[in-house]
VOGU-3710 file (C-alpha; in Angstrom, 3 decimals, decimal comma):
1> mhsrneylkv> 0,190/0,025/-0,163  2,590/2,311/0,544  4,922/1,624/-2,854  1,498/2,326/-4,414  0,820/5,668/-2,679  4,392/6,521/-3,642  3,170/5,576/-6,985  0,601/7,388/-6,857  2,781/10,679/-6,119  4,735/11,070/-9,268
11> lrerylkakt> 2,081/10,324/-11,414  0,282/12,957/-9,200  3,053/15,349/-10,668  2,931/14,361/-14,386  -0,871/14,415/-14,659  -0,731/18,382/-13,283  2,150/19,088/-15,649  0,322/16,899/-18,927  -1,107/19,687/-20,845  -3,619/18,100/-23,251
21> kreksqilde> -6,436/14,668/-22,104  -4,576/12,422/-24,116  -1,108/13,002/-21,812  -3,615/12,932/-18,294  -5,342/9,766/-20,141  -2,085/8,012/-20,966  -0,824/8,351/-17,250  -4,591/7,225/-15,885  -4,116/3,510/-18,084  0,096/3,367/-17,139
31> ycrntgqark> -1,207/3,196/-13,508  -4,873/1,181/-14,089  -2,299/-1,452/-16,096  0,667/-1,570/-13,279  -2,251/-1,462/-9,884  -5,020/-2,235/-11,359  -7,361/-0,096/-9,500  -10,142/1,371/-11,478  -10,079/4,159/-13,072  -13,018/6,332/-11,150
41> yviredtpgv> -10,992/5,399/-7,755  -7,316/7,467/-9,710  -9,388/10,033/-10,427  -10,558/10,574/-6,973  -7,535/10,873/-5,405  -5,448/12,105/-8,285  -7,028/15,362/-8,428  -7,067/18,222/-5,893  -10,363/19,700/-5,795  -12,973/17,274/-7,657
51> nlgprirkrm> -15,146/16,032/-6,045  -16,705/12,849/-7,504  -18,929/11,289/-4,957  -22,468/11,097/-4,706  -24,303/14,340/-4,485  -26,218/15,726/-1,284  -29,628/16,393/-2,336  -31,960/19,120/-0,249  -35,066/17,249/0,694  -38,186/19,195/-0,510
61> tftgarlfkn> -40,588/20,324/2,327  -44,110/22,010/1,607  -44,584/24,976/4,164  -47,621/27,028/5,032  -49,265/27,908/1,193  -47,193/25,958/-0,271  -48,597/22,788/1,870  -51,942/24,078/1,425  -51,955/25,289/-2,205  -50,808/21,320/-2,670
71> ifydatt> -52,712/19,554/-0,276  -56,317/21,700/-2,052  -55,103/20,777/-5,389  -54,729/17,464/-4,494  -58,034/17,194/-3,372  -59,788/18,958/-5,844  -58,783/16,041/-8,785
//
């Protein structure tokens, strides 16, 4: 595990210096081939500031007039 993290650090430097999408893709392919890890995992670990986790959705709340409006229209239809 330690050696994999060291390898990721080395590739992270190359990845951040890469200018084209093709170069970045080749670096990701190389890491996936050598470690057997999934591509999405590498992207999450490699790119700073990118959050690829599940999206947090706000819960819809009905209060006051919106609640009355929804109840009233549901009852009439």
